[in-house]
Each structure stands twice: as C-alpha cells, then as structure tokens.
C-alpha positions, 0 to 999 in steps of 0.5 A: 395239447395245443400244437403249432407247426409251421407250414410253408407254401400251403395250397388250399382247395375248395372242399366240403365233405360231410358224412351223413352221420353229421347233424347240422341245424342251419339258422338264417339270422337275416330272417330275424326282425332285430338284425340287419340283413347285411350283418350275418349270412348264416349261423348253425349248430353242428354235431359232427361224426365220422367225417367232416372236412371243409376247405376254402381257397380264400373265404369271402366272409368271416367265420367264427367257430365255437367248439363245445366238445370234441376236437377238430384240426385246423390248417392255415398258411401259418401252421396247424392248430388243434381245435379243442373244447371251449375254444373260439376259432377265428377265420377272417375273410380273404384267407384260405383254410382247411379244417376237419373232424379230429375226434369221435364227435365234435360239437360246435356252433358257428357264424358266417359274418359279412366282411363289413364295417360292423366286423372290421375288427375281425379283418385285422385278426389272425387265423387263430384258436383261443380259449373262450368262456362264452362258448356255452352261453353263445351255443345256448342262446343261439339254440333258444333263438332258433326255438323261439323263432319256430313258435307262434305268439304275440310276443315272438318278435320282442323275445327274438329281439332280446335274444339277438341282443344277448347273442351279439353281446356275447359274440363281441365279448368273446372276440374281445376276451380272446385268451391264447391257448396253452398246453396247460389250459388244454390239459385242464379242458381235457380233464374237464371234458372227461370228468363226468365219466370219472366222478367215482374217483376220490379226487383231491386238489393234489391228485388232480394237480398230479394227474395234469402235471401242474402245481396246486396253485397253478391248477387253481389259477387255471380253473379260476380263469377257465371256468370261474371256480376252484377245482373242488367247487367245479367237481362238487357241482358236477357230482351233485348234478349227476347225483340228481340225475341218478336220484330222479331216473334210477332206483339206486340207493342213496349209498350206491349213488354216493359211491357212483359220484365219488363219496365214501358213504351215504352220510358224507354224500347226504351232508354235501347234498343237503348243504348244496341243494337245501334238502336231503337226497331222499326228500329231494327224490320224493319231490320228483315223483 
C-alpha cells in the first residue's frame, strides 16, 4: 500500500551504494543524432538486486524513474513514499532525496534531464510518485533505441530519429497524465504483479474483488483506469499468453496446460484459445515446430 509519513528536518547525504548483483545499462542519449545534447544527460535500464542506495543533497538535474516491477523506497523532505510497480517517480532539480531497493528485485528505467527550458514544467512539480500507464512502452522504446544504436546499416539514423520521437512523446504524455497513487490502486498492482504465478486459481470478478477488499464496480473501474481492460479480459489475455509458452516449450498435454492456466478442463480451455487465437491449441502447437 502507498504510504506517506511526514518527516521533519531531513538531512540528505551524497550516497551511491550499488551491489555487484545489480545490472545497469547506461544509454548516452546525446550521442543520438535526433536529440539536442543539452536536453538529456543520461538514461538507463536497471535490474536491481541485493543492495541499491542513491542519495543526493541537492540534485542539479531532473530525474524521472519509471518502475516496471518490484519496489523501492523514497525519502524526501516532505515524507517517505513507497515506489511500486507501474509508477513514475519525479525528482525535480534542486531538492535532496534518498531512495533504495525495497524488494528482492526492482526493474526500472530512468532519465536524467538537464534543468533547462525544455523541461521547465518539471521544475514546478513536487517530488512525487504516480501511477503511470506509459511505463512499459517507455521501457521497451528505450531498450529498442539502444539496440538500434548498436546496429550497422544505412537506415540507422532515420530509425533512431523515429524511436526518439516516440520516446519523447511518451515521456511528455507520462508527465501530463500523472495519477496520484491510492491504496486501492496499489492493491490492484500488487495483485497484477503476482497474477502470473496464480493463474491456476479459478478466479472470478467476485473472487478478485474479495481478495482486494473492493466492490466489483470499483474493481472494474480500477482495472480500466490502470490497464485499460476489465479484470477478466486482463486475466484471459495472461492465461492465453502463458498457455502459448507452455504449448511451445513443454510436453504437457492440452488437459494439463488447461489446469495450469485456470481452466476446468481441456474443452473449455480449447474453446477460449480458439476464440482468442483463431485456431485450436493442438494446431497452434504443431505450427511452432
């Protein structure tokens, strides 16, 4: 659950403790042809484990931190905040902060932006954590941009330019669509991040609502606002996605796979698979070999 605790007279220090278990890919965006060198200092994609602590007395640049999975903990002069999955953490220039790993693994991507006219809107913002629909697409686009930069070819610069435009479009969209984190939102995202390991359970909308201590209409609204789908639509997509992986990479029977992803039998699973994918599980599996 998202928490805020007021802290008086906070003293910040310059801290950078990064365990060797952490993997960080640093991306120097000023090297890209389509971006002004004064716009972004650095970007990165991080998979953090064991220990990760960053503290700044008064940051000279803006920091945008997108969290895909896992948890961090943020401390500012105004309070302590939990950084949960699918959130954007905004840390404007000129203010001290401290954040650290708060779960077994924390997957993020981040941007260090110059305190310039281009990002003047960030200067007016508070140090805050918001739910963000654009997390996954920002992460994917940044990763693809890095991969494209490593390639050789005549169309490299044009592709980089297109990807950069997409990336900055989503960055600005994320900053404009900030949604305050609520306890109910956090419970929904906690459930979503754990759902892939609980697909075998016979979920219904009523059962999910009970699990999250929400009414069914409220649950429906939260799913729609956070992932753009109803609970059962999201669940079905995840089940079919997982079923495809099992069909492709395991020797389990159709009946066994049906049970693994939460269907009562092979017949009901096959009906749903055919309706979603357009062919039966058996025929789809044959096409993968």
